[in-house]
C-alpha positions, 0 to 999 in steps of 0.5 A: 499499499502507498503510505504518504511523506513523513514531513507530508504526514505529521505537518497535516496531522500537527494542522489539525491540532491547531485548528482545535482551538477555534473550535465553534461552540457556546457554551450550551451546545456541546453538540456541535463542538463533539462533531468538530473534534471527532471529525477532526479526530477522524481525519487524523485516524485516516492520514495515520492509517496511509502512513506505517505505525508507530508503536507507543513509547514505553520506556519508564522512568529507572524508578519504576521499571521494577514497579509491582502490582503492590508498588504501582498501587503506591501510585493512587490518585489523591482523593481530592486531586481531581479536574472539576472535582469541586461542589457543584460539578456533576463528574471529576476526572483523574490521570492515572499514571504509568507503570505495571501493566500500563506502560504506553502513553496517553494524551488527554486534552481537556475540551473548555465550554467558557462561550467564546470557543474551545481550548485545549489543556494536556494533562499529565497525573503527575498532578493528581498522584502521589509519587513516594519515593520518586524525584521530580525529574522521574515523576514527570516522564511517567506521564499517562497511561488513562483516566478514570471518572467520578460522578458528583465528585463533590457531595460527601458519602455520593461520589462514587468511581463509575468508569475508568479507561485505562491499558490498550482500547479497555474500559470498564463502568458499573452502577451505583452500588456494583462493583467491577467484573467485566471489562470492554474495549474498543475494537477487537483484532484478531481475537482467537486467530492463529497468527496471534491478537493485536491489541489496539491502544487509546493514544488522545482523548478529548474530554469535554468540561462538563456543565454543572446541569449535565447527566451524561460525561462525553468525550472523543477518544483516539485510538491506534494499531498495527492494522488500524487506526480508529476514533470514537465518541463516547456518551457515558451517563452514570445511575442504578445501571450506567449505560456508555453510547459508542460511535466508531470510525475504523479505518484499517491500513490492511486488510483485516479478515478477523475484526472484532466489533464491541468486544467484551472479556470477562472471568469464568473461573467455576460453578455448578456445570463444571464443578472439575476444579475441585481445590477451590472451595467457593461453590463459584467464582466469576464475574459472569455466568453465561452470554446472552444472544437475543436474534433479530428474530426475537429467539432469547439464547443462553450459553453458559460460560465455559472453563475449558481444558483447552481452547474453544470457540464458538460462533452463534449465526446471525447479527443480533438484536443486544448479546452480552455477560450476565451475572445472573447468579444473584445469592452471595452465598453462591460465591462465599466471598465476601471480599469478592463480591461476585454478586455485585458484578455487573452484567453487560450487554451490547444493544447495536444502533443502527445497520450492523450489515451481516455477522456472527456473535463469536465466544472465546472461552480459555482456560484458567486456574485462577480469577485474576485474568480475564478468560472468556470473551465475546464480540460481534465479527462482520462476515465480510473482511474490513479493506484497507483505504475504507472507513467502516462504522458502527454504534451501539449501546453499553447496558451495566446493569445488575438487574435481568431486563424483562421478558416475556419467556423464562430465562435460565437461571441454573445449570447444574451438572453432575455424575448420574448415580445409576452410571458413572459414565452418564452426565446428569445435566438439570436446568432452571428456568424461572419466568417474570410472570407464571409460566401457563398451565398444561403440559410443558413439553421437553426440546431436548437434542443433542449432536453426538452422544445419546440422551436419554431420561428426559423429565421436567417438574414445574417449581411453584409458579413461576419455575420448572426443572429439566433434567436429563442424561448424557452418555457422551461415548466416546465422543470428544465435544458434544454440542447441547439445546434445551428448551421447553414449549407450550400448546403451541409455543416455546416459553423458555429461552434457548439454553445451549452448550458445549459438553467435554470430557473433564 
């Protein structure tokens, strides 16, 4: 492909940045300001995509090069030091220092609204973070790796951190009373590919100064990677459920065959459906317990997550109406872990906005022996490759919630797997469905089948007005993998979600 001469490309980028100070705006009009910022950042992304990729500076000052997790945690933002962190402001933000897992340099620009125009200030974490036993030179050279957002920072007992953008293009959010769990990413490239995954990185943020009446924090972000440069427009709205709206424009440098839109990453160690990790005495350990998909036709699919013996990937045909990782088990006794508080980890659901075209939802599950790394990821992959020189646009909304969405179908609330007592070669499954409204009277018809193995002893039992339990046995035989499908129907229609499960040898 043809690259712009470096001197020309850099001069164009510099000119783009210099025009930022002249953005037309009034103090009460955020949209024109953000439209211009997004447009100019997208032009910059297009220019970068026509140039050779330049990796982020990652060299750390000597005082911080050997810093581990504990040392990095000591670099704490001072609670009283945050941008816009005074009484009356709806939001505050705190820049975060580089170090440990976050060596790449990120630039944060503040977009001011003063009624006469707009100006940018670049932030450095040095002004907001305590640096124990570090020289002034080392502190100033460390720089910024990301930032965290705080809502109602000046209200004692009310303000709380609700989002953080740090590391690659990762970000997380929580609603009020929730605990960080699932991570989102702006873009995935080559996830699950034998050639290896590529991790884009945020390089710049332009964050709009909020007004006292604002309930939403708005900003533009630029990312870069060897295969693509991209620009994103974000709108963050905290509350009992946090909502993040994303508009993205991706500019590929090369043809991309394994892109991932709206990727989510989570952790699943074990639960009632995979009891092979016996050393951990806690009944369940996970940030999410299943992948939920609502198809365009309205079919609801629930795929319990697994911690497999070997890496496995799954694809679910069709562009969904919504999909995401959910944490449906909310009983603290199910986790027996008062410190981790897994029962307060949010479910995160993606709702596409506009036309995405043809594609599939992909799920990747990676074996893990502990709970300290995300080992499951889900994303939407377009059916056609992205071509170098083109521009691809997507918009979607992320819901971060600890409540289940209302549905007319009974949802899966538990999947249990064990050995059938009648024969040690039989695996016994029990699936519990629960409906918001009472289940219809009459016979509940099981729809159970498998690709591989043999099924037997299929039974359905009601458990009160709202619940039903489906039980069956699987004889896997010599199969190395068995795909399972189950649902319950009434006299005329399906009454439950479609349960999908992949059995592999323990």
